[in-house]
MARKOLZA-239388 format. One line per 10 residues: their letters; for each residue x, y, z of C-alpha. Coordinates in nm, 2 decimals, always signed. Layout:
% residues N
a> X,Y,Z; ...
This chain:
% residues 385
xxxxxxxxxx> +2.81,-5.96,+7.43; +2.71,-5.82,+7.76; +2.83,-5.48,+7.65; +2.60,-5.48,+7.35; +2.31,-5.59,+7.57; +2.38,-5.30,+7.81; +2.39,-5.05,+7.52; +2.05,-5.18,+7.39; +1.90,-5.13,+7.74; +2.02,-4.77,+7.75
xxxxxxxxxx> +1.87,-4.69,+7.41; +1.53,-4.84,+7.52; +1.54,-4.65,+7.84; +1.61,-4.32,+7.66; +1.32,-4.39,+7.42; +1.08,-4.45,+7.71; +1.19,-4.13,+7.89; +1.14,-3.93,+7.57; +0.80,-4.08,+7.52; +0.69,-4.00,+7.87
xxxxxxxxxx> +0.82,-3.64,+7.83; +0.59,-3.60,+7.53; +0.29,-3.75,+7.70; +0.32,-3.57,+8.03; +0.25,-3.22,+7.89; -0.07,-3.35,+7.74; -0.17,-3.50,+8.07; -0.09,-3.19,+8.27; -0.27,-2.96,+8.03; -0.60,-3.14,+8.05
xxxxxxxxxx> -0.88,-2.89,+8.04; -1.11,-2.87,+8.34; -1.38,-2.66,+8.48; -1.28,-2.46,+8.80; -1.45,-2.21,+9.02; -1.32,-1.86,+9.05; -1.22,-1.80,+9.41; -1.09,-1.53,+9.65; -0.75,-1.49,+9.79; -0.58,-1.26,+10.03
xxxxxxxxxx> -0.47,-0.94,+9.86; -0.11,-0.83,+9.85; -0.25,-0.47,+9.85; -0.14,-0.38,+9.50; -0.31,-0.31,+9.17; -0.13,-0.29,+8.84; -0.22,+0.00,+8.60; -0.09,+0.05,+8.25; +0.06,+0.39,+8.17; +0.28,+0.58,+7.92
xxxxxxxxxx> +0.61,+0.75,+7.95; +0.57,+1.12,+7.87; +0.81,+1.42,+7.86; +0.83,+1.65,+8.16; +0.70,+1.93,+7.94; +0.55,+1.90,+7.59; +0.40,+2.15,+7.35; +0.26,+2.15,+7.00; +0.42,+2.42,+6.78; +0.15,+2.57,+6.56
xxxxxxxxxx> +0.15,+2.82,+6.27; +0.06,+3.18,+6.37; +0.05,+3.32,+6.02; -0.07,+3.18,+5.69; +0.19,+3.10,+5.43; +0.44,+2.85,+5.30; +0.69,+2.67,+5.52; +1.04,+2.77,+5.41; +1.25,+2.62,+5.69; +1.23,+2.34,+5.95
xxxxxxxxxx> +1.52,+2.31,+6.18; +1.65,+1.96,+6.23; +1.46,+1.63,+6.23; +1.28,+1.41,+6.48; +1.52,+1.37,+6.78; +1.71,+1.69,+6.71; +1.79,+1.89,+7.03; +1.76,+2.27,+7.05; +1.82,+2.53,+7.31; +1.58,+2.79,+7.43
xxxxxxxxxx> +1.54,+3.07,+7.17; +1.65,+2.86,+6.87; +1.45,+2.88,+6.55; +1.23,+2.57,+6.50; +1.03,+2.67,+6.19; +0.99,+2.96,+5.95; +0.71,+3.07,+5.72; +0.76,+3.28,+5.41; +0.74,+3.65,+5.50; +0.83,+3.82,+5.16
xxxxxxxxxx> +0.49,+3.98,+5.13; +0.50,+4.12,+5.48; +0.85,+4.27,+5.42; +0.73,+4.44,+5.10; +0.44,+4.59,+5.29; +0.69,+4.71,+5.56; +0.88,+4.91,+5.30; +0.55,+5.07,+5.19; +0.48,+5.17,+5.56; +0.83,+5.32,+5.59
xxxxxxxxxx> +0.74,+5.55,+5.29; +0.41,+5.65,+5.46; +0.60,+5.73,+5.78; +0.84,+5.95,+5.59; +0.56,+6.14,+5.43; +0.37,+6.17,+5.76; +0.68,+6.31,+5.93; +0.73,+6.57,+5.66; +0.37,+6.68,+5.69; +0.42,+6.70,+6.07
xxxxxxxxxx> +0.72,+6.93,+6.03; +0.52,+7.16,+5.80; +0.23,+7.17,+6.05; +0.47,+7.26,+6.33; +0.62,+7.54,+6.12; +0.28,+7.68,+6.03; +0.17,+7.67,+6.40; +0.49,+7.85,+6.51; +0.44,+8.11,+6.24; +0.09,+8.18,+6.36
xxxxxxxxxx> +0.22,+8.24,+6.71; +0.50,+8.47,+6.60; +0.34,+8.64,+6.31; -0.04,+8.62,+6.32; -0.23,+8.63,+5.99; -0.49,+8.85,+6.15; -0.22,+9.12,+6.21; -0.10,+9.11,+5.85; -0.14,+9.46,+5.70; -0.17,+9.32,+5.36
xxxxxxxxxx> -0.50,+9.16,+5.46; -0.66,+9.47,+5.60; -0.98,+9.64,+5.45; -0.77,+9.91,+5.28; -1.03,+10.18,+5.20; -0.79,+10.31,+4.94; -0.55,+10.44,+5.21; -0.19,+10.33,+5.26; -0.14,+10.02,+5.48; +0.01,+10.23,+5.76
xxxxxxxxxx> -0.31,+10.43,+5.78; -0.51,+10.11,+5.79; -0.33,+10.01,+6.11; -0.39,+10.33,+6.30; -0.72,+10.46,+6.14; -0.92,+10.20,+5.94; -0.90,+9.91,+6.19; -0.98,+10.11,+6.50; -1.28,+10.28,+6.32; -1.41,+9.94,+6.21
xxxxxxxxxx> -1.39,+9.81,+6.57; -1.56,+10.13,+6.70; -1.84,+10.11,+6.45; -1.92,+9.75,+6.55; -1.80,+9.60,+6.22; -1.79,+9.22,+6.18; -1.41,+9.24,+6.14; -1.31,+9.12,+6.49; -0.93,+9.09,+6.50; -0.91,+8.91,+6.83
xxxxxxxxxx> -1.16,+8.64,+6.72; -0.98,+8.60,+6.39; -0.65,+8.54,+6.57; -0.81,+8.28,+6.79; -0.96,+8.10,+6.49; -0.63,+8.10,+6.31; -0.45,+7.95,+6.62; -0.71,+7.67,+6.65; -0.69,+7.59,+6.28; -0.31,+7.57,+6.29
xxxxxxxxxx> -0.32,+7.36,+6.61; -0.57,+7.12,+6.46; -0.35,+7.07,+6.15; -0.06,+7.00,+6.38; -0.26,+6.74,+6.58; -0.38,+6.57,+6.26; -0.02,+6.55,+6.14; +0.09,+6.40,+6.47; -0.19,+6.14,+6.46; -0.10,+6.04,+6.10
xxxxxxxxxx> +0.26,+5.97,+6.22; +0.14,+5.77,+6.52; -0.10,+5.57,+6.30; +0.18,+5.49,+6.06; +0.41,+5.38,+6.34; +0.13,+5.16,+6.49; +0.08,+4.99,+6.16; +0.45,+4.93,+6.14; +0.46,+4.78,+6.49; +0.17,+4.55,+6.40
xxxxxxxxxx> +0.34,+4.44,+6.09; +0.67,+4.37,+6.29; +0.46,+4.15,+6.52; +0.32,+3.95,+6.22; +0.67,+3.91,+6.08; +0.79,+3.79,+6.42; +0.50,+3.54,+6.42; +0.64,+3.38,+6.10; +0.92,+3.23,+6.31; +0.86,+2.96,+6.57
xxxxxxxxxx> +1.11,+2.98,+6.86; +1.19,+2.71,+7.11; +1.04,+2.81,+7.44; +1.27,+2.58,+7.64; +1.55,+2.33,+7.59; +1.42,+2.01,+7.43; +1.39,+1.79,+7.12; +1.16,+1.75,+6.82; +0.93,+1.46,+6.90; +0.72,+1.46,+6.58
xxxxxxxxxx> +0.72,+1.66,+6.26; +0.37,+1.72,+6.11; +0.47,+1.93,+5.80; +0.75,+1.95,+5.55; +0.93,+2.24,+5.38; +0.70,+2.36,+5.10; +0.37,+2.29,+5.27; +0.11,+2.57,+5.29; -0.02,+2.62,+5.64; -0.30,+2.82,+5.81
xxxxxxxxxx> -0.30,+2.98,+6.15; -0.34,+2.72,+6.42; -0.22,+2.43,+6.21; +0.03,+2.20,+6.40; +0.39,+2.21,+6.28; +0.56,+1.98,+6.52; +0.56,+1.83,+6.88; +0.84,+1.96,+7.10; +0.92,+1.83,+7.45; +1.16,+1.86,+7.74
xxxxxxxxxx> +1.29,+1.50,+7.79; +1.58,+1.55,+8.03; +1.31,+1.46,+8.29; +1.04,+1.20,+8.22; +0.71,+1.12,+8.37; +0.44,+0.85,+8.37; +0.08,+0.95,+8.29; -0.20,+0.71,+8.39; -0.58,+0.71,+8.42; -0.63,+0.59,+8.78
xxxxxxxxxx> -0.97,+0.45,+8.88; -1.13,+0.69,+9.12; -1.16,+0.42,+9.39; -0.78,+0.40,+9.40; -0.70,+0.77,+9.40; -0.77,+0.81,+9.77; -0.47,+0.59,+9.85; -0.24,+0.83,+9.66; -0.08,+1.15,+9.79; +0.16,+1.39,+9.61
xxxxxxxxxx> +0.52,+1.31,+9.70; +0.46,+0.94,+9.78; +0.67,+0.67,+9.59; +0.53,+0.38,+9.40; +0.70,+0.09,+9.22; +0.69,+0.09,+8.84; +0.81,-0.14,+8.56; +0.90,+0.01,+8.22; +0.89,-0.23,+7.93; +0.99,-0.58,+8.05
xxxxxxxxxx> +1.32,-0.52,+8.22; +1.34,-0.18,+8.38; +1.21,-0.17,+8.74; +1.23,+0.15,+8.94; +1.04,+0.39,+9.17; +0.84,+0.69,+9.07; +0.71,+0.98,+9.27; +0.35,+1.11,+9.25; +0.39,+1.46,+9.12; +0.03,+1.57,+9.02
xxxxxxxxxx> -0.32,+1.44,+9.08; -0.58,+1.61,+8.87; -0.86,+1.77,+9.08; -1.15,+1.64,+8.85; -1.24,+1.29,+8.72; -1.35,+1.18,+8.38; -1.73,+1.15,+8.41; -1.75,+0.88,+8.14; -1.46,+0.66,+8.25; -1.46,+0.75,+8.62
xxxxxxxxxx> -1.08,+0.79,+8.62; -0.84,+1.06,+8.74; -0.53,+1.15,+8.56; -0.22,+1.11,+8.78; +0.14,+1.20,+8.68; +0.44,+1.02,+8.83; +0.80,+1.16,+8.81; +1.07,+0.91,+8.71; +1.42,+0.92,+8.85; +1.68,+1.12,+8.65
xxxxxxxxxx> +1.87,+0.91,+8.41; +1.63,+0.62,+8.38; +1.66,+0.44,+8.05; +1.33,+0.52,+7.90; +1.18,+0.71,+7.60; +0.86,+0.90,+7.56; +0.58,+0.67,+7.44; +0.71,+0.36,+7.61; +0.46,+0.14,+7.80; +0.49,+0.11,+8.17
xxxxxxxxxx> +0.32,-0.06,+8.46; +0.25,+0.11,+8.79; +0.19,-0.09,+9.11; -0.06,+0.10,+9.32; -0.17,+0.02,+9.68; -0.53,-0.08,+9.71; -0.77,+0.18,+9.87; -0.91,+0.10,+10.22; -0.80,-0.15,+10.47; -1.11,-0.36,+10.42
xxxxxxxxxx> -1.01,-0.47,+10.07; -0.80,-0.76,+10.19; -0.94,-1.02,+9.94; -0.92,-1.03,+9.57; -1.04,-1.25,+9.28; -0.76,-1.48,+9.16; -0.74,-1.74,+8.88; -0.46,-1.97,+8.77; -0.24,-1.83,+8.50; -0.31,-2.15,+8.30
xxxxxxxxxx> -0.68,-2.04,+8.27; -0.57,-1.76,+8.03; -0.61,-1.85,+7.66; -0.27,-1.85,+7.48; -0.24,-1.68,+7.15; -0.45,-1.38,+7.22; -0.32,-1.02,+7.25; -0.55,-0.94,+7.55; -0.60,-1.15,+7.86; -0.90,-1.37,+7.79
xxxxxxxxxx> -1.08,-1.66,+7.97; -1.36,-1.89,+7.89; -1.66,-1.85,+8.12; -1.87,-2.17,+8.15; -2.25,-2.21,+8.13; -2.28,-2.56,+8.28; -2.66,-2.57,+8.22; -2.61,-2.52,+7.84; -2.28,-2.71,+7.83; -2.11,-2.42,+7.65
xxxxxxxxxx> -1.87,-2.13,+7.72; -1.81,-1.77,+7.62; -1.50,-1.55,+7.59; -1.45,-1.27,+7.84; -1.18,-1.01,+7.86; -1.03,-0.96,+8.21; -0.81,-0.70,+8.36; -0.52,-0.86,+8.54; -0.35,-0.75,+8.86; -0.04,-0.85,+9.04
xxxxxxxxxx> +0.08,-1.22,+9.04; +0.00,-1.38,+9.37; +0.25,-1.67,+9.36; +0.18,-2.05,+9.32; +0.08,-1.99,+8.96; -0.21,-1.76,+9.06; -0.28,-1.40,+8.93; -0.52,-1.13,+9.06; -0.81,-1.02,+8.84; -0.90,-0.65,+8.88
xxxxxxxxxx> -1.22,-0.67,+8.67; -1.40,-0.90,+8.44; -1.47,-1.19,+8.68; -1.63,-1.24,+9.02; -1.60,-1.51,+9.28; -1.81,-1.82,+9.22; -1.81,-1.80,+8.84; -1.70,-2.11,+8.65; -1.41,-2.09,+8.40; -1.21,-2.34,+8.20
xxxxxxxxxx> -0.86,-2.41,+8.32; -0.59,-2.52,+8.07; -0.80,-2.43,+7.76; -0.64,-2.52,+7.42; -0.45,-2.25,+7.24; -0.68,-2.02,+7.04; -1.00,-2.16,+7.19; -1.31,-1.95,+7.12; -1.66,-1.91,+7.25; -1.86,-2.24,+7.26
xxxxx> -1.56,-2.47,+7.33; -1.64,-2.71,+7.62; -1.42,-2.97,+7.77; -1.52,-3.34,+7.71; -1.66,-3.53,+8.00
């Protein structure tokens, strides 16, 4: 009998404990209005960033045409000099054959001009006895009698000037033939360059990060074909507020967290010399250690030291003041005079311990917010008195 009584007491006690467990969360989560305060800073600010390749390029089309080949798929690895993409070059190759025919004809014309020039030097046309005035005398008499008499009488038949004119004419024909050959070779070299531009070559070892066209697509010069990057080394790229850049120096190390589980150290590798005039931020790149388990495009957090020694206090709020169920950190700011509230986005910093978290922007000390708001609360919600 006493055993059954003892068993009943245990059941009743367990029921009471479970009831208290269900009631306590409701009691501890009672909404209340609190004042935003200041706390001592731990000298760190958290910035969001993105994992990027050490080097990245966008491969673009240099010639118009149809894509006839794309090497590999997204994630495929290539060596420097490998073919990444190819555009149809059949029309260019046909034109190249035509140019070869033009070069052959120009070279034949050049050889003929060279022969005519050499002939004029060795056997001048002005000395040809068949072209002399004649006067009804034998050709031999023309050489020794007719021509000297013409020269002595001041005739217009000047043999020396005629020889000069013939030489200039032959030399001009030779130069024109040479220029035709050079012009044809220049056109061929230009065409070879265009044919070479139909093939996209990997400029360094890397992988295909994104394909923007498929085989069969028609492209124009400048149209992106794919994104290609060197991912053996990775970096973080972040837009750092200008007020924090002064605390960074190239070569210094900062703590980073990639995803939710990878914590490591990154080195400041590059600080851009100019700031964005609209956002007042400076692009900073951080080199990650070799072998870190990360991929381009992943989200990462960078813990930066605060600028200046006088910034020893920061705005902090309880983590319970953040409204659950929202994708961005949001709090309810109270207007006690009107008995209402309004949603406000905040930028969070580093957790400060004891359930508190730093607020980088969005709130200032002395403002009133609602602590422990209900899940999904919106503007206008106000705790009951």
